[in-house]
Structure formats: C-alpha cells, structure tokens
N, C-alpha and C positions, 0 to 999 in steps of 0.2 A: 467399575472405576475405583481406583484407590482413593480413599478419603484423605483430605488434606491433613487431618489430625494424626493420621498414621504415618505420615512422611517425616523422616528425620531432617534436621537442618541441612545435613549433607545432601540428602536426596532432593530437597527443595532447591538447593543451590545448583545441583546438576540439572534440574528441570529448567531453571531460569537461564542457564548458560549454554545448554546443549544446542548445537547448530549455529551458535553465535560466532561471528568473525573475530570480535575483540571485546574485552571487558576492561574498563579502566575504573579502579576503585572497588574491585571485587571484595576486598577485605572489609569495607564498610557494609556491604550487603551481607556478608557472612556473619559479621558481628551482630547485626540486628536479628538475623535468623537464630543465632546461638542464644542470645539473651531472651528471645521469645516473649518480650514484654508487650509488644504491640505488633500489628500487621506491617509488613513491608509495603511501601507505597511507591508507585511509579507512574509515569505518564508517557504516552506516545502521541505525537502531534502531527497534523498535516495541514498545509495551507490550501484552502479551496480555490485553486486557480484552474488549470486545465482539467478535463474530465478524467476521473480516476480509472486506472487500467488494471489488468490482472497481475501486474507487479506488486500491487497492494496486498495480494494474497499472502505474501511472505510475512510481513509484520502482523497482519491480522491473525494468521494462524499461530504465530508465536505468542500472541496474547492468551491463547488457550493454555499454554505452558505456564505462564505467569499466574493465571487464575488457579490452576491445579496446585501450584506451589503456595497458594494462600496470599498472593500479592493483591493489594487493592489497586486496581488499574483505572486511570483516568484517560479518556480519549479527548484530545484537544482539537477543535476546529478553529484554526488560527486565522480568523477573518482579517484582523488588522495586519498580520504578516503578509497575507495575500495581496492586500492593497499596496503595501510598502515595497514589494518586490518588483520594482521598475514597472509599475502599472500593468502587471499581467492581468489583474482583475480590477477593472474600474470600480470605484466605491459603490456605485449604484447597483452593481451586479453581485457584490460580495455577499450580501445577505441571502440572496437566492441561491448562490453557489454553496454557501455553508449548509443550508437546508438540504440541497441536492446531495451533498457529500454525506450528511447524516443519514438520509434515507437509503442511499445506495450502499454505504458501508455497513449499516445495520443489517440490511438484507443479505449482504455477502457473508457477514459473520455468522448469521443464522444458517446460511447454506452450508458453510464449513462445519458448523457444529459448536461454535463458540457461544457460551451462555451469556447473551447480551444483558440479561437482567442483573448481572453482577458487575457491569461496567458503569462508570460515571462519565457522561458526556458533558463537555464544557465548551462554551463559546468564548473565544479569546476576549472579545470586546466586553464581556461581562465583568472583567476585572482590569483589563488593560487600559481602560479609560478613566480609572479612578485616580484621585489626587496622589495617593501614596505611590502607586506604580509609576505614574508620570514623573514624580519627583526623583524616583530612583533612576529613571531614564536620564534625567538631567545630571544626576550624580555620576553616572557612568560616562556621560558625554564630557564631563570635566576631567576624566582621568584616562580615557582611551584615546590613543592616537589614530589618525586616519589610516595609517599603515596597518595597525593591528586589526581595525574594524574591517578593512578591505580584505585582508588576508583570511580572517575568520570566515567570511561569507563567500570566499572564492568558489567553493564547490556547490553552493546552494543558491546564492543570489545571481540572477541573470547578469552576465558580464557584457557591458556595452561600451562604446567608445567614450561617451560622455555620461558617466554614472551619476545617478541622482543621490542626493543626501539620504533619502529613505533607505537605500540599500546598505548604507553604512550603519544605520540604526538597527537593522534586522538582527544581527548576532546578539546585540545587547538585550533586545526584547526576549529572544529565545532563552538567553541565560537567566533573565529575571523570572521567566515562567516557572523555572524549577522552584524558586522561593515562594512565589504566589500561589502555586498549585500545591505546595506543601508536600513534596515527594522526596524519596530517598535516592531514586535514580531515574534517569531519562533513557528511553529506548528509541533508537532510530537507525537509519542506514549508515553505512560506512562513509558516505559522502558528507555526513554531519560531523565528522571527527574534529575538524578545525573549530567549529562552533562549540563543541563539547569542551575542547581544551581551553577555549576562550572563557567559558563559564567557570571552569576549574580555577583559572587564574584570577578572574575579577570578582566573583561572588564573595570570597573571603575579604577582599578589599572593601566591600560594602558592609562588612560585619555579618555576612550570612555564611552558613556552613557549605562546605564543598560536597557536591553530590557525586554519585557513581554514574557511569555511563556504559550502556550495553548496546553493541552495534551488530546488526546483521549485514551480510554481504548484499551487493546489489544484484538484481535479477537481470540477466542478459536479455536484450530484445531479440526479436526473431531474426535480425540481421547480424547477431553476434555482439553488438555493442550494448550499452546500458539502455534498458527500456525507459522511454521518456514519453510524457504526455504530448510533447511538442513534435515528436517524430511518429507520424501515423504509420510508417512502414515498419517500425520496430515494436509497436505496441498492439495489444488486443484490448479493445474497450470492453467493459463489463456488459454493455448493451449491444455488442455486436451479435448479429444473428448466427445461428448454428452454421449456415453456409459461409458467412463471412469469416468465422473462426477457422473453419476447415480450409478455406481459400488462403488465409494468411499463413497458416501452419504449413500447408502444401508448398507455398512459395518460399518458405524460410530456408536459410542456409543450413544445410545438414548433409555434408559430403560423407559418403560411405567410408567407414573406418576412421574418420577424422573427429576427434573429441574436443580439440582446441577451438574456442570461440563458436561452439555449436550451441546455438540458442535453444533448439528443441530439446536436446539432451539435457542441458543445464536446467531447463524449465521443469523437467521431471524430478530432478534432484532437489531443486530449490522450492518447488511449489507442491507438486502432486504427491510425492512420497511423504513429506512432512504432514500434509493434510490427512493422508491415509493412516499414518502413525498416530496422530492425535485421536482420530476416530476409533482406532483399535484400542487405545488406552482409556478413552473417556466413556465408552458405552459398549453395550453388547452389540454383536454383529447385526442383529435384527432390529435393534432399537433405532427409531428415527424421531428426532426432536421436531418441534413446531418450526416450519420454515426451512428445515434442512433438506438438502438435495439427496437424491438417490446415490448410493455408493457406486463408485466406478470400479470397484474390485468385484469380479464375478463370484457367484456363490460357490462354484466348484474350486476356487483358488485355495491352495494350502494355507493353513493358519500362519499368520505373520506376513502374508503377501502385502506389499505396498504398491506394486504396479504390475499390470498384466498386459501381455501382447497376445491377442487372440488371433492366431494364424490358423489357416486350414491345415489339415494333416499332410496334404501333399507338399506344403511348404515348410514342414517341420513340426507343425502342431503348436499349441499355446506355450507361451513362456511366462513364468511367474517369478517376480523378483522381490526379495526381502531386504535387499541392500542396493544402494546406488552404485557401489563399487562393482558389483556383479554385472549390473546393467552396462556400465562403462566398459568393462572388460569384454563382454560379448559384442558390443558395438565396435570396439577397436579391433577385435579379432574377426570382424565381418560375419559373425554368427547371427547378428541382427541387422537387417537392412533398413535404410531410411524409409522405404516404401511400406514397411510394417510398423515402424516406430511412429511416423507422422499420423496415420489414422488412429492409432491407439491414444495418442496425446489429444487429438481433436475430440475423440469420443469422450474421454475422461473430463476434459475441460468443459465441454458442452453440458455434461450432466451436472457439473458444479454450478454452471451459470444459468441453468434452466429457471430456478426461482427468481433470479435477478432479471432475466430477459422478460419474464411475465409482467414486470413492473410497467412495461410500455403499454400494456392493455388498460392501465389505470389512467383515467382522464385527468385526474388531479395531478398525478405525477408528470404526465405529458405537458401540462401547463407549466409546472415548476421547471421542467427541463428547458422549455422554450424561453422562460424568463431568465434562467441562469446562463444559458448559452444560445442567445438569439442568432449568433453568427452561424450556428450549425443547422438552423431551420431552412427548409427549402425556400428559395427566393421566388416570389410571385412576380411573373413578368407582367409589366403594364402594357395593355393593348392600346396602341396609338389610334386615336379616333380619326377615321377617314372623312375627308370633306366630301359632301355631296356635290355632284356636278351642277345642280340647279342653283346651289348657294354661290358657287364660284361665278356663274353667269350673272346672278343677281347683283353680286358685289361689283362686277365689271361695269354693269349698266349704271349703277349709282355713281 
C-alpha cells in the first residue's frame, strides 16, 4: 500500500475524483491539498429508511479512496432526515434503524477492506436538535421559497400528491449538515445534485462558506433502472441468502450482446471492479484484514485482474479482465455470454456478502432487525378457538 505521506497533492486529487461522475468546487479541494496545512474533511450521509442494499457498495468503496488520500471522513446516519422524508420511517423506529444501518454498513465496509477505525460515525440527532442548528433552520425558512425547496428535494424526497411541510425542510437540513459537521466537501450520489446546488446557493447567505461536492453515478438495478430500497425486484439486500442472490441475478435483464441498461454488466463496472482495484492497491494479495471477505479474484488470475469469468475449457476457458472497457467489448461482440457472466457475478457478490450474511446468526442482531423492520418479520397466524359442541348445547338449554 502506498503511504498517504508519499502521495503528491495531484495524486491525492486523482484518488478523490477517480470514478466520480461530477465534481463541483474541485478548485477548493485542490487548494486545501496544495496548502497542506490541515487534513481535507468530508462527509457521506444516509437516511436510515428502507433496508440498505448492494447499491451502497459504490459509495462505501469510494470511502477507501478518500482515506488513502488522507481525507478525514465522517459517516452520517441522518435519523432526523429519515423521519422528515414523508414518514418513510416512523419516529419510534428511527433509533433502531439508525443502529441497524451502523452495524450493517460497518460490517460491509470491513468486508470490502475499508479501514473503519479511521472513520467517524455521527448520528444526526446528536447536533440537529441543538438550539443553534434549529435557529439556522428558521433562518433558512425565512429566505427560501417553497419553489426552491421543492425543486431541491425533487430527486431525493418522496414525491406525493399532498406533500408534507417536512419534505420542504429536508434540503435545508442537508445543507446545514455541511457546516455543523465542519467539512470541506460532501460526497453523495448524482441524485443529490439539486440539494448540493441548494447548499452552494444558501450557505453563503447564512454567512457560512461554500463547500465542494463530489458525486458518484447511480447503480442500475437488476431490471436496468436505478437500484432502490422500495423496489424489491431491482435490488439485492445485504442479507439476501446466496441462493436469493443467485436467483435475482439469474432473473435480471441481460440480453446477449446488449450493453445498454444492462444491470448485471453495469454492476461489475460500478461495484465489483472498483472493490477489486481498491484491494489490489491497499494490501498484498494474500493479506486479509479482520472481517474482510475472501477475494473473488482467483489465485491463478494475471496481476491486475479486476474480474474473472471461470469457464470450462470446452466453452473457451477462463476470461480475466483488467478493465471494464474490455469486458463490455467482449460482451458486445458476443465473446462473453450472459450464461457465463451471471454465475460469475453471483459468485463474486456472495463472497463479498458472506461476512454480512453471517450477522443473521447473531441473536442480538436478529432482535435489532425485528425492532427496526417489524413489517419484514413473519406474521404469526392466530388460531381461531373452536367452540366445543357440549358448550353450545349447554348455552341453548340456559
């Protein structure tokens, strides 16, 4: 692993921005890196609503790049945001869901190989209920129009026919998080862009500095659309069993030779290859950190391999890819068949998820899961008590 101190400011910026869809305010990041007077600081946040899925592997893997570049990373579990987003998470469940997210995502990051001991975890309510934060919410409310608030949250806040006032507050709170978490840039998905632009516009009006924003692309679901917690057909849950993972990938849209809206192919490029690359760069091939999953790259693969297709010799033999472009080219030219790609993706993902799936063997975690998502628990059927014949007769005589 290359030591952070040995990286030039230019190399650090390349690490921070590689694989990123868009950077706004990159000059601010570069300035802090060049001056080298203090560490660069960022945060990535998630609202604990629906159960997290494998789409989270994209931002979680990117955190490893930030850490390698010497960035101080804060992970925000935005419990107040979760409650405000059109009651996706009732307030009595938010506390349990925030803890569920912390345990699941910590385990996932360890499985990937992200050094979690260098991350800071923050619960939103720890500062979002303070007097100063709330007064700033009121200050924002006095200058932001309903139109601007609704527009900012259009891609993130659930859109309904009769929107609640809470949804209009959501973008303002996320903007204020940048100030109260004391960071230089916020990291999030491309669907956050309107909220990021809202923050750039309004934080200076409150007398706070403008932050930079770094955005990754959205992970396609298995049906080709955006992977979403609310769409069970498009997502793979972190706790899905190996057979469930294989079943969902087998059923996924993946037409031979078609690369557009191909969720299986895109998953390799957006998730599996970046994880393999991070592992290649951060540790020796035979090194395994505490809680880390087994590598999904076979021992016999050439140096630099990021994804492998283990085919029998009669079907052409193994394929090893060091770049996503080469994988896409072979698939487009029909040198790689979906019947070979899908099992390879299932195998790689199940190896990554093995440490996470083991959490279900922990009784304390199972209790937490039941508290956080009671609607997912098996329903116990009530047995209707049958009346005894002699009781009916006795009732008739009386």
